[in-house]
C-alpha positions in Angstrom: -36.4 15.4 -14.5 -36.9 13.4 -11.3 -38.0 14.9 -7.9 -34.6 14.7 -6.1 -32.9 16.7 -8.9 -35.7 19.2 -9.0 -35.5 19.7 -5.2 -31.7 20.2 -5.4 -32.1 22.8 -8.1 -34.7 24.7 -6.1 -32.5 24.6 -3.0 -29.5 26.0 -4.9 -31.7 28.8 -6.3 -33.0 29.6 -2.8 -29.4 29.5 -1.5 -28.3 32.0 -4.1 -31.2 34.3 -3.3 -30.4 34.0 0.4 -26.7 34.6 -0.1 -27.4 37.8 -2.1 -30.1 39.1 0.3 -28.1 38.1 3.4 -31.2 37.6 5.5 -31.8 33.9 5.7 -28.4 33.0 7.3 -27.4 29.5 8.2 -30.6 27.7 7.2 -30.0 28.3 3.5 -26.4 27.0 3.7 -27.6 23.9 5.5 -30.1 23.3 2.7 -27.4 23.8 0.1 -25.2 21.2 1.8 -28.1 18.8 1.8 -28.7 19.4 -1.9 -25.0 18.8 -2.7 -24.9 15.6 -0.6 -28.0 14.3 -2.5 -26.4 15.0 -5.8 -23.2 13.3 -4.7 -25.1 10.2 -3.5 -26.8 10.0 -6.9 -23.4 10.2 -8.7 -21.9 7.6 -6.4 -24.8 5.2 -7.0 -24.2 5.6 -10.7 -27.6 7.1 -11.7 -26.2 10.4 -13.0 -27.6 13.8 -12.2 
């Protein structure tokens, strides 16, 4: 598992915790968007997830 994929998974987990707790607000959603963009860039470049 490479570092970018690992970071994306961690960000999604943190987003889920923040969404359930409702105390981290917009920061977690910004991090989630960053993680999704990173995954999409990897898919577009043809490396797979």
